[in-house]
N, C-alpha and C positions, 0 to 999 in steps of 0.2 A: 133573305139577306144574310150573308155571313157576318158574325160578330167577331170582334178583336178583343182579347183579354188585355188587361192593363200592361202586362210584360211585353206582349207583341206590340202594342202601341208605342210603348217606350223605345222599342227596338227600332221601329220604323221611323220614329222621330230622330233618333241618333243617325240613322242612315241618310235621312233627308238632309240633316245638318252637314253631314259629311260631304254629301253630293254638291250642295250649294257652296260649302267652303272650297271645294276642289274648283268649282266653276269660277268663284271669285279670284283664286289664286291664279288662274289662267285667263285673265280677262281677254275678250275678243275685241278686235278692231271693228268699228262701226261701218267702215267703208274700205275700199281698195286703196292701198297705199301707194302713192306716186313717187317713182325712183327713176329720175333721169340718170343715164350712165354715159361714160365714154371709156374706150378701150385703154386698158392699163395692164400691161404684162399679162400674166395668167390670172389676175385677180378679176378682171372683166374682159371677156372675149366676145367679140361682135363679128358675125359672119352673115352678112345680108340681114335677114329678119330674125336670125338666132342670136339670142344673147345668153351666155354662159360664163363659166369661170368660178373662181372661189367664192365671191361674194354673192352673185345671183343664186348660186346653188345654196349657200347658206340661208339667204331670205326665203327662197321657195321651200326650203325645209321647215320653215316655221309656219307655213299654212296649215299643215295637219297638226303639228305640235301645239301651236299657240292660237290658231283661229285667225290669223292675219294673212290676208292676201296682198300680192304686190304686183304692179305692172312697171314694166321697164320700157324706156324709150331712148334712143341714142341722141346725144347732143354733143357738140364740142366741149372739151375739158374746160375751157375758160368760162363757158356759158353755165356750167354746172354751179360755179360760185354765184353768178348773178341770180340764177333761179332759186337757189337756197336763200340767198340774203333777202329777196323780195318776197319770200313766202310762197313761191310757186313750186317748190320741191318739199316733199315730206321728209326725204333722207338724203344726206350727202355721204356717199360711200364708194370707195374707201376714202379715208381722210385722216391726215395727220392732226393732232390737236394743236391749235394755235390760238393766241388771245383774239385775234380778229374773228375767227369762226365761233368763239366762245360766246360772242354777243348776240348770235343768231340762232344757236342751238344747244342742245344738251348732249354732251359727248359720252360714248360708251366705248371703252378701250377693248380691242379684240386681241391685238398682238402688240409686242414692242418692235419698233423699227428704227433704222438709222439711215439717213441719206448720206451717201459717200460721194467721193469724187471718182468719176468713171472715165476711162480713156482706153486706148489701145496700147498694148505693150510697146515700150520704147526705152531708151537709155536715159531719159532725162531724170533729173534728181527728184527724189520724193517730195511731194507737196503735203504738208502736215496741217496747215491752217489756211482759213480764207484770205488772211493777209498775204501769204506766200503766193497764193493763186492770183490775187488781185495785183500783186507787184510783178508778175511774169508776163511782161507785155507781148511775149511770142505766142501766148495761147488764146485762142478764140474759143468761147464757151457757148455751147447750145443748151437752152433750157426749155422745158415745156411750159407754154403759156397756162396759167392756172394752178401750177404747183406752188405750194407755200409750206416751207419749212421753218417758219418763224422770223423774228426780227433781223438776225444776223444774216440769214439768207436773202432777205429782202433788202438790206443794206448792200449786199454784194451785187445784186441785180442792178440796182441804182448805179454803183460805181462802174460796173462793166459797160453798161449802157453809155455812160458819160465818155468812156474810153473808146468806144466804137468796137468793142471786143465781144459784144453780146448778140446771139442770134436767138430769136424767140420762135419756136415752132409749136405745132398742134398736138403732137403726141410723141410717144418714145419711139416709135418705128421711124418717124421722120428724123429724129435725132440720130438714130443709129446710121441711117443713110448718110447724113452729113459727116459722121465720124469716118465712115468707109471711104467717102469722096475726099476726105482731107479738108473739107470746108470748115469743120470745127474740130477741135483738138480734145476737148472734154466736156463732160456734162455733170450735174449733180442730181442724183435721185436715188432711191433705194435700188440696189442692184438687182433685185427681183423684178423691178419694172422693166429696166432695160433688156435683161436677159430674157425675161418672158416674151418680150416683143421680138427679140431677135430668133429665138427658137421656132416661132411660128412663121417666119418669113425667110424663104430660101435665098432671097437676094442678100441677107445680111447674116445668115445662120453661121457662115464660117468666121465670124467675129467673135463667137462665143469663147473659143479657146484662147483669144488674145486679149480678152478683157481684163483690165488692170483696175484694181479696186483699192482706194486709199481713203481711210477714215480722215475726217476733219475735226480739229479740236473744238471748233465753235459749233459743231453739228452733233451733239451727243445723242445717245439712245433716248428715244421718246416713245410715244404710243401712237398706234394707228388703229382706227376702227370706223365708227359711224356716228355722224351727227343727226339728232333727232330735232326737226324744225320746232322752234318755240311759237311760231305764228301761224302755220298752215294747219295744224291739228288741234283737235279738241283736247282739253285736259285729260279726259278719259282714254282717248287714243294715244296720246303721248305716254301716259302711264303704262298702258298696255304693251307699247312698243319697247318702253324703257325695261320693263320686267322681262319681256321675252329675250330682248338682246343681251341683257345682263346674264340671263340664264344660259344663253349660247356662249357667252364669253367664258363662264365657269366651267363649261362642259369640255373645253379644249378642242372643239371641233375645227376651229379655224386653223389652229396650228396644224393638225392632222392633215387638213386640206393642203396647206402649203408643203408638207412633206410629200404629198402625192405629186404635186405639180412641179417641184423644184429639187435640184440636186443639193446635197449638204454643202458643197462647195460655194453655191450662190447664195444659200441662206446664211452661211457663216458671215457675221459681221453686218448683217443687214435685217434679218427678221428673226425673233426668237419669241418663245411663248411668254405669257404675262407672268 
């Protein structure tokens, strides 16, 4: 049997500690992470059984880097919220940070985002506030069921519904069709969501060059990213995901992905790095 001198034993001990330390700093998930998703611009693309886009690609990249695997299944956007709130979804992605969601999960910011008023080019006066939009009775507004940009946005939803000026639809592409048909005159979401849906659908692709983007005072820059469930995961898995996603946020990979998928004109005023 080979013997080891004291110096070699010390070296092996140091190497062992270094390896165990590296393993601890890249904690692995104990099970496959459940991620229900819905189509949303280029952030989540669904074509039959194929699910791709900015955020599925980000999560898949963590499999090798972080030892966490993810499975995706398509559900309606509004149902994502229900699944997350009831502990039947491990992640909610992408999602803007809101007080309501904070009660059910831990948020990791990946980019800064800003919802804006989106419409097709016209000669109407510029709208700068939600109050101006609320007071313009000539405009019908189409919104995506399940989107949430905070209390001011939810107050607008309530007001427009009472006025009979609100159309709620299932996704951004449905809203784009309403705009093209003239059934709705405006919507509110990040411009990347609507533009991303338009560029993938030839029926509304011609609207891209006519897109009018208007910031609203009550909807300032915020953060968009991912919520990690407080109830569906073990503390160890929650900590592993938090560490992995915070590392991804610091890397800048999400912003680089947006630059690959969108033109600078669409990103301006809607998405920017942390």
